[in-house]
C-alpha positions in Angstrom: 99.0 125.7 100.1 98.3 124.9 96.4 100.0 121.6 94.8 100.6 121.5 91.5 99.8 118.1 89.9 98.4 115.2 87.4 96.0 112.7 89.5 97.8 109.4 89.4 101.0 110.9 89.4 103.5 111.1 92.2 101.6 114.4 93.4 99.1 111.5 94.7 101.9 111.1 97.3 102.0 114.6 98.1 98.7 114.9 97.9 98.4 111.8 100.6 101.0 113.0 102.8 99.2 116.6 102.8 95.8 114.6 104.1 97.6 112.7 106.5 99.3 115.4 107.9 95.9 117.4 108.0 96.5 119.9 105.9 94.2 122.4 103.7 95.7 122.9 100.3 94.3 123.6 96.5 95.6 121.2 93.6 96.6 122.7 90.2 95.7 119.9 87.6 98.8 120.4 85.1 98.0 117.2 83.2 99.8 117.5 79.9 102.7 119.7 81.4 105.4 117.3 79.2 104.6 118.7 76.0 104.0 122.7 75.2 101.0 123.8 75.7 99.3 126.4 78.8 99.7 123.6 81.9 103.4 123.3 81.1 103.6 126.6 80.7 100.8 127.0 84.2 103.6 124.5 85.9 107.2 126.0 84.7 105.8 129.3 86.3 106.6 128.3 89.8 108.8 125.1 88.7 111.0 125.9 85.6 111.9 122.1 85.9 108.6 121.6 85.1 108.4 118.3 87.1 105.4 117.6 89.5 104.5 117.7 92.5 104.9 121.6 92.9 104.1 122.5 96.2 103.6 126.5 96.9 103.4 127.3 100.5 101.5 129.7 102.1 104.5 131.7 102.3 105.2 131.4 98.4 107.8 129.2 99.0 108.2 126.4 96.7 108.4 123.1 97.4 109.2 120.5 95.3 110.7 116.5 95.8 108.2 114.4 97.2 111.0 113.3 99.9 112.0 117.3 100.9 107.9 117.6 100.9 107.7 114.7 103.6 110.5 115.8 105.5 109.3 119.6 105.9 105.2 118.3 106.5 106.6 115.8 108.8 108.3 118.8 111.2 104.9 120.3 111.0 102.5 117.8 112.0 102.9 114.2 113.4 102.3 111.0 111.5 104.9 111.0 109.3 107.5 109.8 110.0 108.8 108.1 113.4 110.0 110.3 116.5 113.5 111.6 116.2 115.7 109.7 118.2 114.6 106.2 117.4 116.1 103.7 115.3 112.5 103.5 113.4 113.6 107.2 112.5 116.9 106.1 110.8 115.1 103.8 109.2 113.0 105.8 107.9 115.1 108.5 106.1 117.5 105.4 104.7 114.5 104.1 102.8 112.7 107.4 102.0 115.7 108.5 100.5 116.4 105.0 98.9 112.9 105.2 97.4 113.5 108.6 95.2 117.6 107.9 94.8 116.6 104.4 93.2 113.1 103.6 92.1 112.1 106.8 90.9 115.1 106.8 88.3 113.7 103.8 86.8 110.7 105.6 85.5 113.0 108.6 85.0 114.7 106.4 82.0 112.2 104.7 81.2 109.4 106.1 80.7 110.8 108.7 78.3 113.3 106.1 77.0 113.4 108.2 73.6 115.3 111.0 75.9 118.4 108.9 76.3 118.8 106.9 74.3 117.4 107.4 71.0 118.6 104.4 69.5 117.6 101.7 72.0 114.5 102.5 73.0 113.3 99.2 73.4 116.4 97.7 75.5 116.5 101.1 77.6 112.2 101.0 78.8 112.9 96.7 79.1 116.0 97.3 81.4 114.5 99.6 83.6 111.5 97.9 83.6 113.7 94.3 85.0 116.0 96.8 87.5 112.9 98.3 90.0 111.2 94.8 89.7 115.1 93.6 91.5 114.3 97.1 93.9 111.7 96.2 94.9 112.2 92.5 95.9 115.0 93.8 98.1 112.3 96.5 99.5 109.7 93.3 99.9 112.6 92.4 102.4 113.0 95.5 104.5 109.9 96.3 105.3 107.9 95.0 108.5 104.0 94.9 108.9 101.4 96.1 109.3 102.8 99.7 108.3 106.4 99.4 106.5 107.9 100.6 110.0 105.9 98.4 112.1 102.3 99.2 113.9 102.3 103.3 112.9 101.7 104.1 109.6 104.1 107.0 107.7 104.8 108.1 104.6 106.4 105.7 103.6 103.0 103.5 104.0 102.0 106.1 100.9 104.7 106.3 99.1 103.7 101.9 98.8 100.1 102.8 98.4 100.4 104.9 95.3 103.4 103.5 93.3 101.9 99.7 93.4 99.7 101.3 91.1 102.5 102.2 88.6 104.6 100.0 86.7 104.9 96.8 87.3 101.6 97.3 88.5 99.4 96.1 91.1 99.1 92.1 89.9 103.0 91.5 89.6 102.5 93.4 93.4 99.9 90.5 94.5 102.3 87.3 92.9 106.0 89.0 94.0 105.7 91.4 97.0 102.9 91.0 98.5 103.3 92.2 102.3 103.8 95.6 100.1 100.5 95.0 98.9 99.5 94.5 102.5 100.6 97.1 103.3 99.5 99.3 100.2 95.7 97.7 101.2 95.8 99.0 104.4 97.3 102.4 104.0 94.2 102.6 101.4 92.0 101.9 103.9 93.1 105.0 106.2 90.3 107.7 105.9 92.7 110.4 105.2 93.9 108.2 102.2 90.8 107.0 101.3 89.5 109.8 99.2 93.7 110.5 97.9 93.2 107.2 96.2 89.8 107.1 94.9 90.6 110.7 93.3 93.5 109.5 91.6 92.2 105.9 90.8 89.8 108.2 88.1 92.5 109.3 86.3 
């Protein structure tokens, strides 16, 4: 498989899932894809939407969207989702889709406010950051411990391990959502994740 991504971006989540599932892959760095140039052209060749991550499966199928990749990989290998038919599986579906439907858009609009509100970029950026903090406080009340759904780690923990490094950044999570921070730290210490986090922390 080939994973098109950028160190420290959302592709780190897919890297973590691949590592957890024991899947081998080639990482294709497309840093700078968000501006014209060779990296953008390279990514656009497999994903015309020019978004990361883009995972090219062994049969040539292109998968995008971290949630779709999580569900695909959970069908291929254990360790990424609770067993089908359990209450934990239902909670997994809910929180997985909640993350990408609610938290992700705050980055879409807040990281590039000039695309959506050229005359009010500062206001849009500030409002999305505030709303994201509200969402993370809600998530703090939903997760269990030692991992997000209880005793066994899953893909949700990989999301949390990576996302606490994004805005509002680790010190905010330590102060405001200590449970999420502890989950992130436990997940990062897992052998498959440790190497992934080390590679992405260098970004």
